[in-house]
N, C-alpha and C positions, 0 to 999 in steps of 0.2 A: 446273184452273177450266175451268166453260164460259162459255160469251159469255156469257150471263144472269146468271150467279154476279158476273162479274166488274161488269157492271153493278151486280147489288144492294150487293154491297161497297163499289162505288166509292161508291152514293150515300148507302145507309146506313152504311154504319162497321162493320157486321156481317154474316155469314152463319150458318144453320142445318145443321151436317153432319147428317143422319137415320141415327139406330141407326149411333153411331159405337163400342158395344161392345155385344155379342151378349148376348141375355137369361140364357144359360149362365153366362158370364161377369159379370157383371153380378149374377147371386144371388152367384156365388163372395165377390166385395166386398160386397156388403151382409151375408151371416154373416160375414164375417170382423171389418168395423167392428162388428156386436152383439154379437158374440165379445170387443171390446176394450173397448167400453163394460161390458159385465157385469162385466168384473175391473176397470176402473179408470175412479173419475167423469172426469175429465179427458177420457175421448176420446167422452163422450156431449151431446148436440146441447144448449145452452140457450137462456134466455129472450135473451136479448143474443147472443151469437157464441163459438162453439167456430172456434178457427184449429188446426191441425196441419200443421208443416213435416214434411219428406224421406218424402213421400208414397213414391219411389223405393222405401224399403228396407219394402214394404208387404206384399210379395210380389211374385212372378212376375207376376199379373193383374197391377201396379200398377207395377212395372220397365217392361211390355209396351207402355203406355202413354202412355208419352212417344213415343214413337216410333212409334206408331199408324199402320200405312197407308192407314186409311182416314182418317184427316183429314190427313198429313204431307205429302201433293200441296199442298194451300191452303196450310198454312204458308210450302213454298218458294216457292210463288210470290208468295207476298205480302210474303215474309224477303230470298230470294234461297237460292240451293243452299249459302251459308256460314253458315248457321244455329247460332242454340245453346241449348242451354236455359238460362234464366237463373237461375229459382229454380221452386219451386213448395211447394202448401198444399192441403188442405182445407180446408173453411169448412162447421159442420154446426146448422141453425139449428132450433130448437121450433116447434111452433104460438104465435105469436104478439110472433116473436121483432121487435126494432124494428129500423127503416130506418137505412140507410147510405147517409150524402148524396153525392151528385153528385160527382165529380172528372171531369177529365180536360177533354176539348175544344180545337177547334182553337186557342182567345185566349185565354191568353194563350199563346204559341209556348213549349210545352217541348222543346228537342232529343233528350230525351232518349224523349219519346212520343208522336212524329211521325206525319201521315200528308201523303204530298208524291203527286204526281201529275208523270211529268216524261217525255215524248218515248214515250208510250205504253205507261208502264208507272209502278203501283201501287208506292212504296216507302212502311215502316212502322219504327216504332222500335219501343220492345214492344211484343209482338202475344200473345194469350192464346187461349190454347183452353182453357175450362171445360164440365167432363163432367158434364154431370147423372146422380146414382146415384139419385134418385128422380125421380116425375114434379112437372113444377110446373104447372098445372092453367090456365088461362086466369083474370085474375081474382083471383087469390088471391099473389100477392105475387114476390119475389122479384129475379133480373137488370129491370133494367129503364134505360134512356138517351133519347137525345135523337134521332133519327134524323137524321143529315147534320151534326150538331155536333162531328166529326172534320176539316170543312172549315168553319167557322166564322169569319169575321173582325171577330168582335164577339162578346164575355162575355157570356156568358149570365147574366143577372138574379140577384142572390145568393139572392132570396129562394126561387126556382125551384134551385138549384145545393144549399142548403139544407133543399130541401122542406118551408118553411113556410109554401108554400100551393099546393093541387095545383094542375097546370095537364096541359092534353091536348099537350103536346108529350110528357110523361116518357112511353114508352112500355112496358109492361111485355112483356118476352117470354117468351110461356111454351114449355115445351118436354117432350117423355117422357123419363121415364127409358132413358139410353143414349145421346142426341141429346148434340153438341158442340156451343157454341154458338162461332164463331171472330171475336174482334173487337179492332177498335184501342184499345189505350192510350187515345189521340187520341181516341176517342170519349167525352161527356160519359154517364156510366153509373156507376150504383149501385144500392141493393136498397132494394126494397118491402118494407113490414112483409109479415114471412109470415105468412098465414094460413090458412094450409092443414092439414087432419087430422093430417098426420105430420110429419115429421119432414122436410126439405131438408137433402141432400149434396150437394157439389158439390165436386166436385178445379179445381182449376187449376190449370196449365204454363203455365207465362210464360217467352216467347222470348224473343231479339230476335238484330238481326246479328250476326255474328260476330265484327266487329269492336270493340262495345260490350259495356258490361253495365248495369245497374240496379240490381239488388241488391248488393252491393260487396261485401254481409256476410261473403260465400264461393265459390269457384268449384269444383262438381266435384269436375271432374277434378287438380285441382294442391292448391288448401289448404282444401279443405271439411272437411266432417263424415267423422272415423272410418267411423263405418257406412254411408256413400255411396262411399267408397273401398276399403269391403270387396268393393262390386258388382264391380270393375272381371273378375276372369276370367269370372261370369257375363254381359255383354255383348258384343253384336253388333256391327258395326266398324258399323255406322248410327248405334249408340246412343253408342259411344266420342264417334266425330264433336261428336255432340249435346251430348255432354260436355263439348267441350274449352274450357278458360280463352278470354277474349275477346285478339283478337289480328289487325291488319290487316293477316301477313305468313304468317300460320304454320296460322293456322285450316283444320282440312281441309275439302275439299267434303263436305257429306252426302249420298249416297248413296239 
């Protein structure tokens, strides 16, 4: 991270990493999702929310994404060298999709998704890399947040958090297909109504410090889904380290 990027993440709670997925890979990913949706209606975007987990099992372009060399340096600086992938999923939205209330925020303090600054360094709990597979133009909805709320000392008014009234402090974050939004879960964030003229497709990879977990339903490398475990022979050393279960003393350093 550059000095400016550190300043911006500390200030606002997120960064946009441009062109995190190249155009050719992006086309392959979207074509694969199109093919799944043509065969299975559960893969189609809905007016409410289509959420599908186990992105790692969707083929090599998706598997390679969770250790993306373009984004990993940001994750390592914000979580340390012993970070781990905690869970993953994708969200597909149709035009007209409803909002998702804001959640997170620095207060009340949540020990699983925190932001702290100590001794010249940022420390985070759950951290997100959200990859846009389609464009999210200005003013058309999608990811939104309250800048700086990861450090707030007071709780945000509930009617703003529940989107019961509009507020200028809730800011949309426009991105282009292939961009990645890296943000701390301590940031108050949610989803504005999707008004674009195409489906919004986003892949979420959520990472934790190596000693902790947020989604305790499974660990990829230990008690996880059999489909994910079957990928083990295909994994690089870096990917294996990112899939370690949480441990204070045995978690590998991510190269």
